[in-house]
Structures are given as C-alpha cells and as structure tokens.
C-alpha positions, 0 to 999 in steps of 0.5 A: 499499500502506498504510504501516503494512503490510509485505510478505513474500515466502515461496518454496513449490513449485508444488504448495504454492502450488496446494494453498495457493490451492485451501485459501483459494478454499475458504474464500472468502479471498485467498491473503494474507488465508487465509496471514495467518489460519493464521499468526495461529493462526485456523483459516478456515472455509469460504466460506458461500454465498447459500442458506445465508443464505437457510435462515439467514434463514427460520429467523429468521422462524420464530424470531419466530413465536409457538413452543412451549417444545420448538421454541424450545429446538430453534431456540436449540440450532441458532442457537448450533450455527451461530454456534459452528461458522460465525460465530466465528473459530476459534483454533488452537494452535500445536501444532495447527498444526504437526501439520497441516503434518506431515500435509500434508507427509506427504502430499506425501511420497506415504507 
C-alpha cells in the first residue's frame, strides 16, 4: 500500500454491502473507488461499454466530413451533451447526497 494512503474500515449490513457493490459495478468502479468518489461529493457516471465508444468514434468521423451548417450545429450539440453528461465528473452538494442516502434508508425500511 502506498505510504500516502490511509485505510478506513466501515461496518455495513449484508444488504447495504450488496447494494453498494451493485452501485459500484453499475459505474464500472471498485467498491473503494465508488465510496471514495461518493464521499468526496462526486456522482459517478454509468459504465460505458465499447459499443458507446464505437458510435462516438463514428460520430467523430462524420464530424470531420464537409457538413452543412445545420448538420454541424447538430453534431456539435450532440458532442457537447455527451461531454457534459457522460465524460465530465459531476459534483453533488452535501445536501443532495444526504437526500439520496435518506431515500435509500426509506426504501430499506419498507415504508
């Protein structure tokens, strides 16, 4: 282990562990990385498989062809949307994270 890193132990129920594992897997992250991102206020995005990157590469190829201004504007909007919503890390406020955790607790309580 790197000397700069510190170990943190937490206790969770089996159900909580399973839920955390599922969420981490859904994002394509290890459990440690998922918890680290969440704890620092980041909202991990979903894991994107190779099919997404294949489509993205084809869009890039199309964007390099001579285009009419309307088509160029549409492609630019698509790229900006992908970049903003899938590639850039999003940070959540502490309040938003607390609301999300409260929702999990409510769901776990069966109410």
